[in-house]
C-alpha positions, 0 to 999 in steps of 0.5 A: 428453302422452298417458297412454300416453307418460307410462306409457312414460316411467315404465317407462323411468325405473323400469328405469333406477333399478332396473337394478341390482336386475334385474341381481341377479335376472336369473338367478331362478326363480319358484315358479309361484304369483303370490301366493307370488312376490309375498310374496318378491320381485317379481323371483323368487328368485335362483338360486345363493343361500342362502335362509333360512326361519324359522317365526314360532312353534313351531306354524308349523314345518309352514307353513315346511316347506310354503314350502320344499316350494313352492320345491323344487317349482319348483326341480325343474321347472327342473332335472333333478337331485335335491334333497339334503335334509339333516336331523339324526337326531331322532325327534320332529321333522318328517320328509319323507313321500312321499305329502305330497311327491307332494301338493306335486307333488314326485316323492319319487324326486328327493329324496335325504335325508341323516340326519346325527348332528351339526350339523357333519356337516349343514353339511359335507354341505350344502357338499359337495352345493353343489359339484355344479352338476347338482343342483336344490337343497340343503336344510338343516333346523336346528331347534336350532343351535349352529354355524350362524353368519355364517362357516358361512352365508358358506361356504354362500353362496359355494358356492351362488354358485359352483355356481349351485345354491340352498341353503335353510336351514330354521331354528327360530323361536328362531334369531337372530344375523347370517348371510350369507343372501341372503334370509330369510323368516319364515313363518306360516299364514294364520289367517283 
């Protein structure tokens, strides 16, 4: 057999073996960066899913925010609606900065930032935002969490699936416990 025929057969076998994986990701998007996409998945990121991003250490928080912003930049290319950014009121934490968003290719006018008093309010606002299929995405920032658990994440995941809108949860490096996130990544900066 020629190498071309063998390669064709390998591709057919792989497509049969991985058919269920491809079906799960048939409604996916990519960030636009092949290197970045390969880190997460060779099939892109699923739409209508709950995705968690955690920094590896406290010092890596800005790297985790950068990863979230890269994903948001791609989400905003795919849809015309805004992104709902939910964050707790805390003057000592990292916040969005319009010139920084522009550097990521994100129009700051497409971000609706909600500054909330409590974690309960943040989770409720995310759930309600996910009910609107016209928005591009929902982001929640929880640097310290007490109420975000499997039940809360399951509600967010179900709402995301129903609306087809992706939800990103940016969590602390100390976050632990089981959640219903569809994907979870630990981000760190390349120190080379």
